[in-house]
C-alpha positions in Angstrom: -56.4 -77.6 -11.9 -53.2 -76.6 -10.3 -49.8 -77.0 -12.1 -46.9 -77.7 -10.5 -43.6 -78.6 -12.1 -40.1 -77.9 -11.0 -37.2 -75.4 -11.5 -35.4 -77.4 -14.3 -38.3 -76.6 -16.4 -36.9 -73.0 -17.3 -39.9 -71.1 -17.0 -39.5 -67.5 -16.6 -41.5 -65.4 -13.5 -43.6 -63.8 -15.9 -44.8 -67.4 -16.9 -44.9 -68.6 -13.7 -47.3 -65.4 -12.3 -49.3 -65.5 -14.8 -50.2 -69.3 -15.0 -50.5 -69.5 -11.5 -47.9 -72.4 -11.8 -46.2 -74.2 -8.2 -42.7 -74.4 -9.1 -40.8 -76.8 -6.7 -37.0 -75.8 -6.3 -34.3 -78.0 -6.9 -31.7 -77.7 -4.6 -27.7 -76.4 -4.9 -25.4 -78.0 -2.2 -22.7 -75.6 -1.8 -19.9 -75.9 0.6 -20.8 -73.4 2.8 -24.5 -74.9 2.6 -28.1 -75.6 0.8 -29.2 -72.5 -1.9 -32.7 -72.7 -3.9 -32.0 -72.9 -7.3 -35.2 -70.7 -7.3 -32.7 -68.1 -5.0 -30.4 -67.5 -6.9 -29.9 -65.8 -10.3 -28.1 -67.6 -13.3 -25.2 -64.9 -13.5 -24.9 -64.9 -10.4 -24.6 -69.1 -9.6 -22.3 -69.1 -12.7 -20.1 -66.6 -11.8 -19.6 -68.6 -8.1 -19.1 -71.8 -9.8 -16.4 -70.5 -12.1 -14.7 -69.4 -9.2 -15.0 -72.9 -7.1 -13.4 -74.5 -9.7 -12.0 -76.9 -9.8 -14.6 -77.8 -7.3 -18.2 -77.4 -8.1 -21.2 -77.7 -6.0 -23.9 -81.5 -6.5 -27.7 -81.2 -6.6 -30.7 -82.7 -4.5 -34.3 -83.3 -5.3 -37.1 -81.7 -3.5 -37.9 -84.1 -0.3 -41.4 -85.7 -0.4 -42.7 -83.6 2.3 -42.8 -80.6 -0.4 -44.7 -82.1 -2.7 -47.2 -83.4 0.0 -47.5 -79.9 1.3 -48.3 -78.6 -2.3 -50.4 -81.7 -3.0 -52.9 -81.3 0.3 -53.0 -77.6 -0.1 -54.9 -78.4 -3.6 -56.8 -80.6 -2.4 -57.9 -78.3 0.2 -58.7 -76.4 -2.0 -61.1 -78.6 -4.2 -58.4 -78.8 -7.4 -56.9 -81.3 -9.5 -53.1 -81.6 -9.9 -51.3 -82.0 -12.6 -47.5 -82.2 -11.4 -45.1 -82.7 -14.4 -41.7 -83.2 -13.8 -38.2 -83.3 -15.1 -37.3 -86.7 -16.7 -36.9 -89.8 -14.2 -33.9 -90.9 -16.1 -32.1 -87.8 -15.2 -33.1 -86.7 -11.3 -35.1 -88.4 -8.4 -37.9 -85.6 -8.4 -40.5 -87.9 -10.1 -40.0 -90.8 -8.2 -40.2 -88.3 -4.9 -43.3 -86.9 -6.4 -44.7 -90.3 -6.8 -44.0 -91.7 -3.4 -46.0 -87.8 -2.1 -49.0 -89.0 -4.2 -48.8 -92.1 -2.6 -49.4 -90.4 0.7 -52.2 -88.9 -0.7 -55.1 -91.1 -1.9 -57.8 -88.6 -1.1 -55.6 -86.1 -3.9 -56.3 -85.8 -7.1 -53.3 -85.9 -8.4 -51.4 -87.3 -12.0 -48.0 -87.1 -12.4 -46.4 -86.2 -15.8 -42.8 -87.4 -16.1 -41.6 -85.4 -19.3 -39.2 -87.8 -20.3 -36.8 -84.1 -21.0 -35.5 -81.0 -19.3 -35.0 -77.1 -19.8 -36.5 -76.0 -22.7 -38.1 -78.8 -24.2 -40.0 -79.6 -20.5 -41.0 -76.1 -20.6 -42.9 -77.0 -23.9 -45.2 -79.6 -21.7 -45.9 -77.3 -18.9 -46.5 -74.7 -21.1 -49.1 -76.1 -23.4 -50.5 -77.7 -19.8 -51.0 -74.3 -18.6 -52.5 -73.3 -21.9 -54.7 -76.1 -22.1 -56.2 -75.5 -18.7 -56.5 -72.0 -19.9 -59.0 -73.4 -22.1 -60.8 -75.3 -19.9 -59.5 -78.9 -21.1 -60.2 -81.8 -18.9 -57.0 -84.0 -17.4 -57.4 -86.9 -20.5 -57.2 -84.5 -23.1 -54.0 -82.4 -22.0 -52.3 -86.3 -21.1 -52.8 -86.9 -24.8 -51.8 -83.6 -26.0 -48.7 -84.2 -23.9 -47.7 -87.4 -25.3 -47.8 -85.8 -28.4 -45.9 -83.1 -27.5 -43.2 -85.3 -25.8 -42.9 -87.7 -28.9 -42.5 -84.7 -31.5 -39.6 -82.8 -29.3 -36.3 -82.6 -30.3 -33.5 -81.0 -27.7 -30.1 -80.5 -28.7 -27.2 -78.7 -26.6 -23.8 -78.5 -27.1 -21.1 -77.4 -24.5 -17.6 -75.7 -24.2 -16.3 -78.6 -21.9 -17.2 -82.2 -20.8 -15.4 -80.8 -17.2 -18.8 -80.2 -14.9 -20.5 -83.2 -16.3 -17.8 -85.6 -15.3 -16.9 -84.1 -12.2 -20.7 -84.6 -11.0 -21.1 -87.8 -12.5 -23.5 -87.4 -15.1 -21.6 -88.1 -18.1 -23.3 -91.6 -18.7 -23.0 -92.2 -22.3 -21.4 -89.3 -23.4 -18.1 -91.2 -21.9 -17.9 -93.2 -24.8 -17.3 -90.1 -26.9 -14.8 -88.0 -25.7 -13.2 -90.8 -23.1 -10.6 -88.1 -20.9 -10.6 -85.6 -23.8 -12.5 -82.8 -21.8 -11.7 -79.9 -24.5 -14.0 -82.1 -27.1 -17.2 -80.1 -27.5 -20.3 -82.9 -27.8 -23.6 -82.3 -29.1 -26.1 -84.3 -26.6 -30.2 -85.2 -27.0 -32.3 -86.7 -24.3 -33.1 -89.5 -25.3 -37.3 -90.1 -25.8 -37.6 -93.5 -24.8 -35.6 -93.4 -21.6 -35.4 -89.6 -20.7 -31.4 -89.8 -20.5 -28.5 -87.7 -22.2 -26.9 -89.6 -25.7 -24.4 -87.9 -27.7 -24.8 -87.5 -31.3 -22.0 -86.0 -32.2 -18.3 -84.0 -31.5 -16.4 -80.9 -32.8 -13.4 -79.3 -31.7 -15.5 -75.6 -31.8 -18.7 -74.4 -30.6 -19.1 -72.9 -33.9 -18.6 -76.5 -35.5 -21.0 -78.4 -33.3 -24.0 -75.1 -33.3 -23.5 -76.0 -37.2 -24.1 -79.9 -36.4 -27.3 -79.0 -34.2 -28.9 -76.3 -36.5 -28.4 -78.7 -39.3 -29.6 -81.9 -37.3 -32.8 -79.6 -36.2 -33.7 -78.8 -40.1 -33.5 -82.0 -41.1 -36.2 -83.4 -38.2 -38.4 -80.6 -39.3 -38.1 -79.4 -43.0 -40.5 -76.8 -43.8 -42.9 -77.5 -40.9 -44.0 -74.2 -38.6 -41.8 -74.6 -35.7 -41.7 -73.0 -31.7 -38.2 -72.7 -30.9 -36.8 -72.3 -27.8 -32.7 -71.4 -27.5 -31.6 -72.0 -24.1 -28.0 -70.7 -23.3 -26.1 -71.0 -20.0 -23.3 -67.7 -20.1 -22.9 -67.6 -23.9 -25.8 -64.6 -25.1 -23.3 -64.4 -28.3 -23.5 -67.9 -29.2 -27.2 -67.9 -28.6 -28.0 -65.1 -30.7 -25.5 -66.3 -33.4 -27.4 -69.9 -32.9 -30.5 -68.4 -32.9 -29.8 -66.4 -36.2 -29.4 -69.4 -38.2 -32.0 -71.2 -37.0 -34.2 -68.7 -38.3 -32.5 -68.9 -41.4 -32.8 -73.1 -41.8 -36.2 -73.4 -40.1 -39.8 -72.2 -40.5 -39.7 -70.5 -37.3 -43.4 -69.5 -35.9 -42.0 -68.9 -32.7 -38.4 -68.5 -31.3 -38.0 -67.6 -27.4 -34.4 -67.3 -25.9 -33.8 -68.7 -22.4 -31.1 -69.1 -19.5 -30.3 -72.0 -18.0 -31.9 -72.9 -14.6 -28.6 -73.1 -12.2 -29.5 -76.3 -10.9 -28.6 -77.3 -14.9 -25.5 -75.6 -15.0 -24.2 -77.3 -11.9 -24.1 -80.5 -14.6 -22.9 -78.5 -17.3 -21.3 -75.5 -16.7 -22.0 -71.9 -18.1 -20.8 -72.7 -21.6 -23.9 -74.5 -22.8 -25.5 -73.7 -26.2 -28.6 -75.7 -27.4 -32.4 -75.8 -28.6 -35.4 -77.0 -28.2 -37.8 -77.3 -31.4 -41.3 -78.6 -31.3 -43.7 -78.4 -34.6 -46.2 -75.3 -34.1 -49.3 -77.5 -34.7 -49.3 -79.3 -31.3 -50.0 -75.7 -29.8 -50.9 -73.3 -32.2 -54.9 -74.0 -31.1 -53.6 -73.3 -27.7 -52.2 -70.0 -27.8 
């Protein structure tokens, strides 16, 4: 079985190589031309983003042809495809994959709308990869991904709402802050529709990071959890946040990753957050 995902999953190069995952890059449109989000490092992107202010680049989804090419490759090799993608509530990528699937009736393609992104999307992709390696069939994998999606919590905070505002992505968060862009929001992704929603706000990142730690601690109490901390260009904040989560949660595994440049277009470099998942949902796979 071939796993295909997109660059919003924040997978490392080592994870992609280990499991042979194919990653469809989301695209970043700079004034001087288009760049694949897989072809620019996080720091290069964020440095370039800072230098562009007050402009920001835009993003676009992959083409139908990109998906049909990968689906055809798998079909030619006699392999099923499990195509796992960023929330349909935040990107048109999943809908594009659906269009490609319809154009290839002879290919065995199963689509998964993660209804999330970043570290939470990564949970689903890695769980699927482990399950494929363990020999699970498609039905069993989908059932496990459904359980992971329902049990995962994701929260993040931003130094400024400026990038979400410029990119037109504030949506429900707009009511929280209005035009006061110095407010630090705490944002989640709703499990019902995969769209952003606000949980809280603060005047400093310390306040909002404390809220996120408290929120995750209350969601998982004493059960062992897999935590993935994500940040844009705030390694010190990510380290502090990781230490706080270790102190408050029963952390069985903790990873720290960088937000993909295609996500950073809308959040800016001042992002820090985390996804958390009960370890029992993956410990039989690892």
